[in-house]
C-alpha positions in Angstrom: 39.4 -5.4 14.0 37.0 -2.1 13.4 36.6 -3.7 9.8 35.9 -7.5 12.0 33.8 -5.4 13.9 31.5 -4.0 11.2 31.2 -7.5 9.7 30.0 -9.5 12.5 27.5 -6.1 13.8 26.1 -6.2 10.5 25.8 -10.2 10.3 23.9 -10.0 13.6 21.7 -7.3 12.4 20.8 -8.8 9.2 20.2 -12.5 10.8 17.4 -10.3 13.0 15.9 -8.8 10.2 15.9 -12.3 8.3 14.6 -14.4 11.6 11.6 -11.6 12.0 10.9 -11.5 8.4 10.5 -15.0 8.5 8.4 -15.2 11.6 5.9 -12.5 10.6 5.8 -13.9 7.0 4.5 -17.3 8.3 2.1 -15.6 10.5 0.9 -13.7 7.6 0.7 -16.4 5.2 -1.2 -18.8 8.1 -3.6 -15.7 8.8 -4.5 -15.1 4.8 -5.0 -19.1 4.5 -8.4 -19.3 6.7 -9.3 -15.7 4.9 -8.7 -17.8 1.6 -10.6 -20.9 2.3 -13.4 -19.0 3.6 -13.4 -17.2 0.6 -13.1 -20.3 -1.6 -15.5 -22.0 0.4 -18.3 -22.0 -2.2 -16.5 -22.6 -5.2 -15.1 -25.9 -6.8 -11.5 -24.6 -6.7 -8.3 -26.9 -6.1 -7.7 -28.0 -2.8 -4.8 -26.3 -2.9 -5.5 -23.0 -4.1 -5.9 -21.3 -1.2 -2.5 -21.9 -0.1 -1.1 -20.4 -3.4 -3.3 -17.1 -3.1 -2.0 -17.2 0.7 1.8 -17.5 -0.9 0.9 -14.8 -3.3 -0.6 -12.2 -1.0 2.0 -12.4 1.9 4.6 -10.3 0.3 2.3 -7.5 -0.2 1.3 -7.8 3.6 4.6 -7.9 4.9 5.8 -4.4 3.3 3.2 -2.9 6.1 5.0 -4.7 9.0 8.7 -4.2 7.7 8.6 -0.5 10.0 7.7 -2.9 13.2 10.7 -5.4 11.8 12.9 -3.2 11.6 12.5 -1.8 15.1 12.3 -4.7 17.1 15.3 -6.0 14.9 17.0 -3.3 16.4 16.1 -3.8 20.0 16.7 -7.7 19.8 20.2 -6.5 18.5 21.0 -4.6 21.4 19.7 -7.3 23.7 22.0 -10.0 22.3 25.0 -7.2 22.7 24.1 -7.1 26.2 23.5 -10.5 27.1 27.0 -11.6 25.5 28.7 -8.7 27.1 29.5 -7.8 23.5 29.0 -4.3 24.0 32.2 -4.5 25.8 33.8 -4.9 22.3 33.2 -0.9 21.7 34.8 0.5 24.4 37.6 -2.2 24.3 38.0 -0.3 20.3 37.6 3.0 21.4 34.7 3.4 19.8 31.5 5.0 20.8 27.5 4.7 20.8 27.2 6.5 17.7 29.4 3.8 15.5 26.6 0.9 16.6 23.9 3.9 15.5 25.4 4.4 12.2 26.1 0.6 11.4 22.2 -0.1 12.4 20.9 2.7 10.6 23.3 2.1 7.5 21.9 -1.3 7.6 18.6 -0.5 7.5 19.1 2.1 4.8 20.4 -0.3 2.8 17.7 -2.5 3.4 15.4 0.0 2.4 17.2 -0.2 -1.0 17.1 -3.9 -1.4 12.6 -3.5 -0.8 12.3 -1.3 -3.5 14.9 -2.5 -5.9 14.2 -6.4 -5.9 11.4 -7.2 -2.8 8.8 -4.8 -4.2 9.0 -5.5 -7.9 8.3 -9.6 -6.9 5.8 -8.8 -4.3 3.8 -6.6 -6.8 4.1 -9.3 -9.5 2.8 -11.5 -6.8 -0.3 -9.3 -5.9 -1.1 -9.1 -9.4 -1.5 -12.6 -10.1 -3.2 -12.7 -6.3 -5.7 -10.4 -8.1 -6.3 -12.0 -11.5 -7.1 -15.5 -9.8 -9.4 -14.0 -7.0 -11.6 -12.2 -9.8 -11.8 -15.1 -11.0 -13.5 -16.7 -8.4 -15.1 -13.6 -7.1 -19.0 -12.7 -7.4 -18.2 -8.9 -8.5 -17.2 -10.4 -11.9 -20.0 -8.8 -13.2 -18.8 -5.5 -12.7 -16.2 -4.9 -14.8 -14.0 -1.6 -14.7 -11.5 -0.9 -17.1 -9.1 2.0 -17.8 -7.4 2.6 -21.5 -6.8 4.8 -23.8 -10.1 5.6 -24.8 -11.5 6.4 -21.6 -12.9 4.3 -18.6 -15.3 1.1 -19.3 -17.5 -0.1 -16.9 -19.8 -3.5 -17.4 -22.6 -3.2 -14.7 -25.7 -5.7 -14.2 -28.8 -3.8 -12.8 -32.5 -5.8 -12.6 -31.5 -8.5 -15.3 -30.5 -5.8 -17.5 -26.3 -5.5 -18.6 -25.0 -2.1 -19.0 -22.1 -1.2 -20.9 -20.7 2.2 -20.3 -17.9 4.4 -21.8 -16.8 7.6 -20.5 -14.4 9.6 -22.7 -13.1 11.7 -19.6 -14.1 13.0 -16.0 -13.5 15.8 -14.7 -15.4 15.4 -11.1 -18.4 14.9 -10.6 -18.9 14.5 -14.0 -18.0 11.6 -17.1 -17.9 13.6 -20.2 -19.3 12.2 -23.5 -20.6 9.2 -22.0 -21.9 6.3 -24.0 -24.1 3.6 -22.7 -25.5 0.2 -24.3 -28.2 -1.4 -22.5 -28.6 -5.5 -22.8 -31.4 -7.9 -21.9 -30.0 -11.2 -20.6 -29.3 -12.7 -23.6 -27.2 -9.9 -24.8 -29.6 -8.8 -27.2 -29.5 -4.8 -27.6 -32.0 -2.9 -25.9 -30.6 0.5 -26.6 -28.0 3.2 -26.9 -27.6 6.2 -24.6 -25.5 9.2 -25.4 -24.8 12.2 -23.0 -22.4 14.8 -22.9 -22.2 14.6 -19.2 -22.9 12.4 -16.3 -23.3 13.4 -12.9 -21.5 10.3 -11.0 -21.8 11.9 -7.1 -23.5 8.8 -5.9 -24.8 5.3 -7.3 -27.7 7.4 -8.5 -26.4 8.9 -12.3 -28.2 11.8 -13.4 -27.6 11.5 -17.0 -28.0 15.0 -18.4 -30.2 15.7 -21.9 -30.0 12.4 -23.4 -30.3 11.4 -27.0 -31.5 8.1 -27.2 -31.2 5.5 -30.0 -33.2 2.8 -30.0 -34.9 0.6 -33.2 -32.7 2.7 -35.6 -34.9 5.9 -34.0 -33.0 8.6 -32.5 -34.9 10.6 -29.5 -33.3 13.7 -27.5 -34.8 14.0 -24.1 -35.1 17.4 -22.7 -35.0 16.3 -19.2 -32.3 14.8 -17.2 -32.8 10.7 -16.7 -31.5 8.4 -13.5 -29.5 5.3 -13.5 -29.1 3.3 -10.8 -25.7 1.1 -10.9 -23.3 -0.1 -8.6 -20.6 2.8 -8.9 -20.0 6.4 -8.0 -17.5 8.8 -8.1 -15.6 7.7 -4.9 -15.5 4.1 -6.7 -14.0 4.9 -9.7 -11.7 6.6 -8.5 -10.0 4.1 -6.5 -11.4 0.8 -7.4 -9.7 0.4 -10.9 -6.4 -0.5 -9.4 -5.0 -2.4 -6.6 -1.6 0.2 -6.2 0.5 -2.8 -4.6 -0.2 -4.9 -7.9 2.1 -2.5 -9.8 5.4 -2.0 -9.6 7.2 1.6 -9.5 7.4 2.1 -13.6 3.7 0.8 -14.3 2.9 3.2 -11.4 4.4 6.1 -13.2 3.2 5.3 -16.3 -1.1 4.7 -14.5 -0.3 8.3 -12.9 0.4 10.0 -16.4 -2.6 8.1 -18.2 -4.9 9.3 -15.1 -3.4 13.0 -15.8 -4.5 13.1 -19.2 -8.0 11.7 -18.7 -8.8 13.9 -15.3 -8.6 11.1 -13.1 -7.6 11.8 -9.4 -4.0 10.4 -8.8 -3.3 10.9 -5.3 -3.6 7.2 -4.2 -1.1 6.6 -6.7 1.1 10.1 -5.6 0.5 8.5 -1.9 1.3 5.2 -2.7 5.0 6.1 -5.0 6.3 8.0 -2.4 5.4 5.7 0.7 8.0 2.9 -1.4 10.3 5.3 -2.4 11.0 7.0 1.6 11.1 3.4 2.8 14.9 3.3 3.4 15.4 6.7 5.0 12.3 5.8 6.9 13.9 2.7 7.7 17.4 4.1 8.9 15.0 6.9 11.4 13.1 4.1 12.9 16.8 2.1 13.1 18.5 5.4 15.2 15.2 5.8 17.5 15.4 2.4 18.5 19.0 2.8 19.2 17.9 5.8 21.1 16.0 4.2 23.6 18.0 0.8 24.2 21.1 2.9 24.8 19.1 5.0 27.0 17.3 2.4 29.0 19.0 1.2 32.7 20.1 -2.1 31.8 18.2 -3.6 35.3 15.1 -3.6 33.2 13.9 -6.4 31.9 14.2 -7.5 28.2 10.6 -7.8 28.1 10.0 -4.4 28.6 12.5 -3.2 25.7 10.6 -5.2 23.4 7.6 -3.6 24.7 8.4 -0.4 24.6 9.6 -0.5 20.8 6.1 -1.9 20.2 4.2 0.2 21.2 6.4 3.2 20.1 5.7 1.4 16.9 2.1 1.4 16.9 1.7 5.0 17.5 4.2 5.8 14.8 2.2 3.6 12.4 -1.2 5.4 13.7 0.8 8.7 13.0 1.4 8.4 9.8 -1.7 6.7 8.5 -3.4 9.8 10.3 -1.2 12.1 8.1 -2.0 9.9 5.1 -5.5 10.5 5.4 -5.0 14.5 5.9 -3.6 14.1 2.4 -6.0 12.2 0.7 -8.5 14.6 1.8 -6.8 17.1 0.8 -6.4 18.5 4.1 -2.7 18.5 3.6 -0.1 18.2 0.5 0.8 14.5 -0.5 3.9 15.1 0.1 4.1 16.6 3.5 1.5 13.5 4.5 4.2 11.4 3.6 7.6 13.4 5.0 6.2 15.3 8.0 6.0 12.7 10.2 9.7 11.4 8.8 10.9 15.0 9.5 9.2 15.0 12.9 11.1 12.1 13.8 14.6 13.2 12.6 14.8 16.1 14.4 13.7 13.7 17.5 16.9 11.3 16.2 19.2 14.2 15.8 18.4 15.7 19.4 18.8 12.2 20.6 22.4 11.4 18.8 23.7 14.7 20.1 22.5 13.7 23.7 24.5 10.5 23.3 27.4 11.8 21.7 28.0 14.2 24.9 27.9 11.6 27.6 
């Protein structure tokens, strides 16, 4: 009988997860369509392109919403049991509330594993395609950025002049061993500039002791010169990648490349840890949601339960974001910025489980 109950409760919970995932995916898809229609309004793109972009972008958006989905799914699960009086099955089979919590937390953990191994690789591929299509129609196409084994490459356009910039390595706030080629609009070479160090703190780069090659002549300038660009150190550290468009193995490769070239990898570490910690995070959220539902008096209206869960989701979301910002700004270690909120929620869960077990 217990195995039959296991199957029934697992099916019920996963049905709630699937239903809410479809609802939130549809909402995300609908909202994204309007955004993409606005984005493409001045281009001569195919009529179906906004819908295609929305399909490719919605799965990534859903990853941020999954914690809400877990919490609300657990609440709907308990509401269903109470409505149908199926919670009595627990007592009839000599089981306690911990049994239900165990089922939901295990299901949430497995759901997190599924997200990492199946869903995220697909959503990251979709996001990669989405970014590629957007770049074709973006006005920022003249400001290209690329990172490879030869360092950083930037194409910039300033006052009708085109600049191709290559920096071999970076040591904040400097690009090192920088070679700049300046062209006119017809792509005729005007001059080349070489410098050992370029200060990229803001968008007015300071080129230190440059060597200028012009008309087959080499000129060394003792003083520094200033180059106005569309890039500064923050943009260079972060704009080369949309992390959601890379799978976990690619993120590891990018991190290693950045380490060799001296680029910051904090945002990569943060994103990577957020993804791989989802099973534990989902499991803790399912436990907390279950504890709330089991401790609320049954004479309370169902909408009260749901609103409480949504409020809790929002609070947890902002707490996580605050700690993420602390991690990215070096206020606390990256690992702590991800796992401290989970540890805190885990302690609350353990206290709640002890109290439930005593009842």
